[in-house]
Residue, then its C-alpha position, 0 to 999 in steps of 0.5 A: m525504554n531502550k531506543r533500539i527496542y522502541a524502534w522495533l516496537v514502533v514497527v510492531l505498532l504500525c504493523v497492526v495499523g497497516c493491516l487495518n488500513y488494507l483490510d478496510r480498503t480491500m474487503i469490499t472486492t471479495m463481497r461483490a456478489s453480496i453487495i450487488q445483490a443488495i445494491p443493484m449496480t453494473d461491473g463498471q459501477f462496482g469497479l468505480l467504487t475502488s477506482v474512486f477511492l484510489w483517485t481520492y487517496g492519490a490526489l491527497s497523498p502529496i499533501a498528506g506526505y507533506l503534513a508528515d514532513r512538516f508536523n508530528r508524524s505519530r499524531v498524523i498516523i493516529a488521526s488518519l487511523f481514527i477517521w478512516s475507521a469512523v468511515t468504515w463504521l459509517t459504510a455499514y449504513a450505506n443503502s445506495f451506490e451513491h452513498l457507497l461512493i461517498t464513503r469510498i471518497l471519504m475513505g480515500f481522504s482519511e487513509a491517504c495520510y497514513i502510509p507516508a507518515a508511517l514509512a517516514l517514521i520507520m525510516d527515522y528509527h531505522r537506518g542502514e542495516t535494518r532499514s529494509f527489513a524494518n520497512s518490509m516488516h510493516m509491509a508484512g502487516v499490510m499483506v496480512g490485512q490483504s490476506l484477510g480480505f476474504v473475511g469480508g466475503w465470508l461475513a457477507e455470506r454468513h451475515t450481511w455485506n455491511f457486517a464486516f464494516f461495522i465490526f472492523g470500524f469499531i476495532g480501528m477506532g479503539y486501537a487509535l485510542l491505544l496509539l495515543f499512549t504508546l506511539k511517538d516520534e523519534r526525538k531529533e535535535e531540532d525537535v527538542v524545543a517543539h517537544v516541550l510545547p503543549v501543541p500536538l501538531v508542531p512544525s518540526n522543520d522549515v519544509r515548504f510544500t512548494k519547495a519540496i515539490r520543486v526539489l523532487f521534480s528536479n531530481k532525475q533519479y526520483l523521476l525514474a522511481l515515480a515512473a516505475w511506481c506509477l507502472l507498478g500501480i496499474v499492475g497491483w491495483l488491477i490484480v487486486g481489484w479483479l483477481p477475486t472475480y477472475f478466480k470465481e468466473h474462470f474456474a467456476l468457484s464460489q465467492t468464498k473460495a475465490g476470495i480465499y485464493a485471491t487474498g488468502y493464498f496470494h497475499t500469504a505469498a506476498l507476506i513471505g516475500v516482502l520479509v525475505g526481500g527485506l532481509l536480502a536487500d539489507r544484505w545485498a546493500k552491505v556489499h553493493p551500493r545499489g543492492r536495495i534497487l537491484l533486488p526489486t528489479v530481479g524480482l520483477l523480472v521473475a514476476a512478469p512470466a509468472i503473471y503471464l502463465a497464471s493468466t493463460t492456464n486453465i489448471l487452477a493449481v497452476a494458476i494459484f502457484c503462478f499468482m503466488l510466485f508473482a505476489f512473492t517476487r513483485i512485493f520486493t519493490d514495495g518493501n524497498m521503495m521508501p529505502i530507495l527514496c532514502l538513497i536518492t532524496d533529501r531526508r526532509y522530503r521523504a514523506t512528501g516524495y512517497g505521497v507524490l508516488n502514491l498520487f500518480s500510482c493511485l490515479i493511474g492504477g484506479l484508471g486501470i481498475y475502472i477500465g477493467g470494469i468497462m472492458r468486462d461490460a464489453a465482454i472482454n476476458l480478464s485474462v487479456l488485462f493480466q497479459i498486458a500486465t506482463l509487459i508493464i512489469l518488464s518496463c517497470a524493471f527497466l526503469l528500476y535498473r536505471i536508478r542510481p543512488s547519490s552519496r549526498y543522502e547517506e545517513s548514519t547506520k546506527i540507532k541512537 
């Protein structure tokens, strides 16, 4: 197959995996009422189910990124998909809060290996003028998975809360088997010898974990990106984790309607935004070396007032529009973060670098969700948390604006 065509096929294949990745992890937030009815727990405990996933996911992310830098990226992706899908299937059999907590921890371990490996593989195949859009297409797959999160709440009301976990677990395991025959790494010169060896995971370079961490943390531009990503993690996971509940309680909606507004509408806007952001970033990068950095900065400056207005209005239509505007512009950062890393970090450490970003973002983001649950138990309105998020977003925009790319990390813009 022509390499240019296969480069885009890789993106399409990974879009499906990204969809399953986020659908499996987020659909639990849309079936809160059904789960609590079957397995009694406090709001703090329910928030902990997402927080513990994030903490586990984040803690393993640097090592997961290192595995993708060190070994065959495609095999890391396939193994991750199969294992987390098996865990999703096992979640259907949980019958206590403790059992659910264990499956969420296992989900965090298994899903951690996917995103760093997938984004690094896309960067291997796409360079220069297609980089942001290719990355954004994959993020669009993620957005589809989040948009379909309401399916969990719908299936929970139509059947039982564990029905969706059973179905999507089987789908993921089947797709992992398909990828064994269709997904492969880019064949670089340094991989030619390793490629002929009959071992599925063969070291492709001399990357060492401790050296990668040392190099990354001595890079001022990377530290700015890390700080911005951490703050954005607080906002992103706080809203994803509690927006269904906010719509349900603030506007007296059913679980299904609240889930549709919080995932279907919200993530559809994000889906469009990530594609638009990818195209605009690629075009801006042609005329300005900081184009991939400036676009997310502008997006956050629009997202901040949008989230504030969404949290202060009592008009449902206004809240939906403002949350959609927030989703549309805030996602510019997600679609361009790996391309930004390509401007400021060594090619050998990209997946590790993204894994470290995930570590701190998830640890802090998970803490935000858990604190949200604790504050709800203390009868504090979710609107207050969303208003605090406005200030966090503005701080994030300031940090992004300060990032400066380095000519040391420029690559060929051609797909060979």
